[in-house]
C-alpha positions in Angstrom: -1.5 -2.2 -38.3 -0.5 0.9 -39.7 -3.2 1.8 -42.0 -5.3 2.0 -38.6 -4.2 5.3 -38.6 -5.7 6.4 -41.2 -8.3 8.9 -40.4 -10.4 7.2 -43.4 -11.1 4.4 -40.8 -13.5 4.7 -37.6 -12.0 4.3 -34.8 -15.1 2.3 -34.0 -14.9 0.7 -36.8 -11.6 -0.6 -35.8 -13.1 -1.1 -32.0 -15.6 -3.6 -33.6 -13.0 -5.2 -35.4 -10.6 -6.5 -32.2 -14.2 -7.3 -30.8 -15.2 -9.9 -32.8 -14.5 -13.0 -31.3 -12.8 -13.9 -34.5 -9.7 -12.0 -33.7 -7.7 -13.5 -30.9 -6.7 -11.6 -28.0 -3.1 -11.9 -28.4 -4.3 -11.1 -32.0 -5.9 -7.8 -30.5 -3.3 -7.6 -28.0 0.0 -7.1 -30.6 -2.1 -4.7 -32.4 -2.7 -1.9 -30.0 1.0 -2.8 -28.7 2.3 -2.2 -32.2 4.6 0.9 -32.8 2.7 1.9 -35.6 -0.2 2.7 -34.1 -0.6 6.0 -32.7 -0.8 5.9 -29.0 -3.3 8.4 -28.6 -5.8 6.1 -31.2 -4.7 3.0 -28.8 -6.5 4.4 -26.4 -9.4 6.2 -28.4 -10.0 2.6 -29.6 -10.4 1.2 -26.3 -12.5 3.3 -25.0 -14.8 3.3 -28.2 -18.6 1.8 -27.2 -18.0 -0.9 -29.9 -15.4 -2.7 -28.0 -17.7 -4.2 -24.7 -16.7 -4.3 -21.3 -15.4 -7.8 -21.0 -13.9 -7.7 -24.2 -11.9 -4.7 -23.3 -11.2 -6.0 -20.0 -9.6 -9.6 -21.5 -7.7 -7.3 -24.0 -6.2 -5.0 -20.6 -5.3 -8.0 -18.6 -3.6 -9.6 -21.5 -1.6 -6.4 -22.2 2.3 -6.1 -20.9 2.2 -3.7 -18.2 4.2 -1.5 -20.4 4.6 2.1 -21.5 1.3 1.7 -23.4 -0.7 0.3 -21.2 -0.1 2.8 -18.6 -0.9 5.7 -21.5 -4.1 4.1 -22.5 -4.9 4.2 -18.4 -3.8 7.9 -17.4 -4.9 9.6 -21.2 -6.9 12.9 -20.6 -5.9 12.7 -16.8 -5.4 16.2 -15.0 -2.0 17.5 -14.3 -1.6 18.3 -11.1 0.6 20.2 -9.4 0.4 20.9 -5.4 0.4 24.2 -4.2 -0.7 23.0 -0.5 -0.8 20.0 1.9 -3.6 18.3 0.4 -6.1 15.0 1.4 -6.8 12.5 -1.5 -8.6 9.6 -1.0 -9.0 5.8 -3.2 -8.1 5.2 -6.7 -6.8 8.7 -8.3 -5.1 8.9 -11.8 -3.4 11.8 -13.3 -1.3 12.9 -16.3 1.2 14.2 -14.1 1.6 14.4 -10.3 4.2 16.8 -8.9 4.1 17.0 -5.0 5.8 20.6 -5.0 6.9 20.5 -1.7 4.3 19.3 0.1 2.7 16.6 1.8 0.1 14.4 -0.6 -2.2 12.6 1.9 -3.1 9.1 0.8 -6.3 8.0 2.4 -8.8 5.1 1.5 -8.2 1.6 1.9 -6.3 0.7 -0.5 -5.0 3.9 -1.5 -4.2 3.7 -5.3 -2.1 6.4 -7.9 -1.6 5.8 -11.2 0.0 8.1 -13.3 2.1 8.7 -16.0 5.1 10.5 -14.3 4.9 11.2 -10.4 7.6 14.0 -8.7 8.4 13.7 -5.3 10.8 16.7 -4.5 12.7 16.8 -1.5 10.8 17.8 1.6 7.6 16.3 -0.2 6.2 12.7 0.6 3.0 10.9 0.1 2.2 9.7 3.3 -0.4 6.6 3.3 -2.9 7.4 6.6 -2.9 4.6 8.6 -5.8 2.4 7.5 -5.0 -1.2 9.1 -6.2 -2.9 12.0 -7.3 -1.0 14.8 -6.0 -0.4 17.7 -6.5 -1.9 21.5 -8.5 0.6 23.1 -10.1 1.0 26.4 -7.2 2.9 28.2 -4.1 4.1 26.4 -5.0 2.9 22.5 -2.7 1.1 20.4 -2.1 1.8 17.1 -3.6 1.8 14.2 -1.5 -0.6 11.9 0.0 0.8 8.3 -2.7 1.0 5.4 -1.9 -0.1 1.8 -0.6 1.7 -1.1 -0.5 0.8 -4.4 1.1 3.0 -7.5 1.9 2.5 -11.1 3.9 4.6 -13.4 5.4 5.4 -16.4 8.2 7.3 -14.4 8.8 8.4 -11.0 11.1 10.5 -9.4 11.2 10.5 -5.5 14.0 12.8 -3.5 11.3 12.9 -0.4 9.7 10.3 1.1 6.9 7.9 0.5 5.4 6.5 4.1 2.9 3.5 4.6 4.0 3.5 8.4 2.4 2.2 11.5 0.7 4.1 13.9 2.5 5.1 17.5 0.6 3.8 20.6 -0.7 6.3 23.0 1.1 7.2 26.1 -0.3 5.8 29.6 -3.6 7.4 30.2 -5.4 5.9 33.2 -6.4 2.5 35.0 -8.0 -0.4 33.0 -7.4 -3.3 31.0 -6.4 -3.2 27.4 -7.8 -4.4 24.5 -6.4 -6.5 21.6 -5.8 -4.8 18.6 -7.2 -5.5 15.0 -6.0 -7.8 12.6 -4.0 -7.1 9.5 -3.8 -8.7 6.2 -1.4 -8.5 3.3 -0.3 -10.2 0.1 3.1 -11.5 -0.4 5.4 -14.1 -2.6 7.9 -16.2 -1.2 6.8 -16.2 2.0 8.4 -12.8 2.5 6.7 -11.4 5.9 6.2 -8.6 7.8 8.1 -8.2 11.2 7.3 -8.9 14.6 5.8 -6.8 17.3 8.4 -5.9 20.6 7.6 -8.6 23.5 6.8 -5.8 26.7 7.4 -6.3 29.9 4.5 -6.8 33.1 2.0 -9.1 33.5 -1.1 -10.7 31.6 -1.6 -11.9 28.1 -0.2 -8.8 26.5 3.4 -9.6 27.4 4.7 -11.7 24.5 1.8 -10.6 22.3 4.1 -8.7 19.9 6.2 -12.1 19.5 4.1 -13.1 16.5 4.6 -12.8 12.6 3.6 -9.5 11.5 1.7 -8.7 14.9 1.5 -5.4 16.1 2.8 -4.7 19.3 1.6 -5.8 22.6 0.4 -3.0 24.8 2.6 -1.9 27.9 0.9 -2.9 31.3 1.5 -2.1 34.9 0.3 -3.5 38.2 0.8 -7.4 38.0 -3.0 -8.0 38.3 -5.0 -9.7 35.3 -7.7 -7.1 34.9 -5.0 -4.3 34.8 -3.2 -6.3 31.6 -2.3 -4.9 28.1 -3.8 -6.0 25.3 -2.7 -8.2 23.0 -1.1 -6.6 19.3 -3.0 -8.2 16.4 -1.6 -10.6 13.9 -1.0 -10.1 10.1 -2.3 -13.0 7.9 -0.4 -13.8 4.8 -1.8 -14.6 1.2 1.2 -16.1 -0.3 1.4 -16.2 -4.2 3.2 -18.6 -6.0 5.0 -16.1 -8.7 5.8 -12.3 -8.5 3.9 -11.9 -11.9 0.9 -13.4 -10.1 1.1 -10.9 -7.4 1.4 -8.1 -9.9 -1.9 -9.3 -11.6 -3.6 -9.7 -8.1 -2.9 -5.7 -7.8 -3.1 -4.4 -11.4 -5.9 -6.0 -12.7 -8.5 -4.5 -9.7 -6.4 -0.7 -11.5 -7.5 -1.9 -14.9 -11.3 -2.7 -14.0 -11.5 0.3 -12.1 -10.9 2.5 -15.0 -12.9 0.3 -17.4 -15.5 1.3 -15.0 -15.2 4.6 -13.6 -13.6 6.5 -16.5 -14.6 4.2 -19.9 -18.5 3.8 -18.3 -18.7 -0.1 -19.2 -19.6 -3.0 -17.2 -17.8 -6.3 -17.6 -19.5 -9.3 -16.4 -16.8 -9.9 -13.2 -14.2 -7.4 -11.7 -11.4 -8.0 -9.8 -11.3 -6.5 -6.6 -7.7 -5.5 -4.5 -6.4 -7.8 -2.2 -6.4 -6.8 1.5 -3.2 -5.3 2.3 -2.8 -3.4 5.3 -1.0 -4.1 8.9 -1.6 -4.8 12.2 -3.2 -2.9 15.4 -0.9 -2.7 18.5 -2.6 -3.8 21.8 -4.1 -1.1 24.2 -2.1 -0.3 27.2 -3.5 -1.5 31.0 -3.1 0.8 34.2 -0.4 3.2 33.5 1.1 1.4 30.7 1.4 3.1 27.1 -0.3 1.6 24.1 1.7 -1.0 21.3 2.6 0.4 17.7 0.4 -0.6 15.0 2.6 -2.9 12.5 4.0 -1.4 9.2 1.5 -1.2 6.1 1.6 -2.6 2.7 3.3 -0.7 -0.5 3.2 -1.8 -4.0 5.4 0.6 -6.4 5.7 -0.7 -10.3 7.0 1.8 -12.2 9.0 1.5 -15.8 11.7 3.5 -14.3 12.1 5.0 -10.7 14.8 7.5 -9.5 15.1 7.3 -5.9 17.2 9.5 -3.8 14.5 10.1 -1.1 13.0 7.0 1.2 10.3 4.4 1.4 9.1 3.3 4.5 7.1 0.6 5.6 7.8 1.2 9.6 6.1 -0.2 12.8 4.8 2.3 14.9 6.4 3.3 18.6 5.5 2.3 21.5 3.7 4.9 24.0 5.2 5.7 27.0 4.1 4.1 30.3 3.6 6.1 33.6 7.6 7.1 34.0 7.6 8.2 37.5 5.6 5.5 39.0 7.8 1.9 39.7 6.4 -1.0 37.8 4.3 1.0 35.0 5.4 -0.6 31.5 5.2 1.0 28.0 4.0 -0.1 25.0 6.4 -2.0 22.2 6.9 -1.1 18.9 5.1 -2.5 16.0 6.8 -5.1 13.6 8.1 -3.6 10.5 5.7 -4.1 6.8 6.3 -5.1 3.5 7.5 -3.4 0.4 7.5 -4.6 -3.1 9.3 -2.2 -5.9 9.1 -3.5 -9.3 11.5 -0.8 -11.4 13.6 0.3 -13.9 16.7 2.0 -12.9 19.0 1.8 -10.0 17.3 1.4 -7.1 19.3 1.7 -3.5 18.2 -0.7 -1.0 19.4 1.6 1.8 16.9 4.0 1.1 14.2 1.5 2.0 13.1 1.0 5.6 11.0 -1.4 6.8 12.0 -1.3 10.4 9.9 -2.1 13.3 8.9 0.3 16.1 10.6 1.7 18.8 9.8 0.4 22.8 8.1 3.6 24.3 9.8 4.8 28.0 11.0 3.5 30.0 11.7 1.2 27.1 11.3 -2.5 29.1 11.0 -5.6 26.9 12.6 -7.2 24.0 12.8 -5.3 20.3 10.5 -5.5 17.5 12.0 -6.9 14.0 11.9 -5.5 10.2 9.3 -6.6 7.7 10.6 -7.8 4.1 10.9 -6.0 1.2 12.0 -6.9 -2.6 13.4 -5.2 -5.6 13.0 -6.2 -8.9 13.3 -5.2 -12.4 9.8 -4.8 -14.4 
């Protein structure tokens, strides 16, 4: 394969050879993974218009998700060092991303970061906006469910915080009947599930509404009249993959397709889309009651090397406060914890990962929410 490094062989000629149906895909992948070919040369071959969109997709799908795969996706991406709190949206590609003491607000659903290296120093944070199911509204709105955050990197250093938390429910705001929270959806494996929202006090269909797998918490309520009842929290539906490798492919293949279409300008016949990955909304509070917190979101990190001394978080949102100065006015419940998958090289302290459920609002009436789930394994 080292002959392909020769400047006497045009990149387009090599791409044309790899594009041939006479070259098996596994053989093409082996050539691109050969240590005898410079990584810059590999990236140029993949970029060549002599390699069709369909063939490029087939090759990238068949490649191991190693340093060469990540280099291809990040080749010629920008070096970014934050000098202020900054909002990014959608899919973002960096060669090097250094938060430099600032906050990277990750908007869009899902939010995706692709990078050679990511540095989240102490006092820095990547904060996924709550783009999950909507909180029930009308009186005291429930919190939105946490959003989905997907990170693919060669190396990461996290001394700060990366979060995809549910939103806090609103405090009491008047009288009326609360609306139900919107649903969420997440991919998972081995039937790992997000937590349950709190069971709140008071009369009406919002009572016990948080007690569903993955639900945002039920909103609080007050007077005991059915028309003043809180809304129920939403529920997270799960798509269970057979193996962790299947889950990884479901999240990484859409990244490869995004790169092929948006960076290379090629058009494969079919492209993968990201699976739905967001938490459920909390129920709205009824008369003088607080809204329920949204359930925690979804986080997926695939990094060949990860140093974690900071925190990864997909907590449920806290419940809003009821009118504590009036007897019979209840709080919103906390949202259930979310889901986090970390596939990375290096020692990952599990105590630095939080999928806790949200807390009850004041006056603190109801059962506790439950934590979600997380899984940590090597790449």
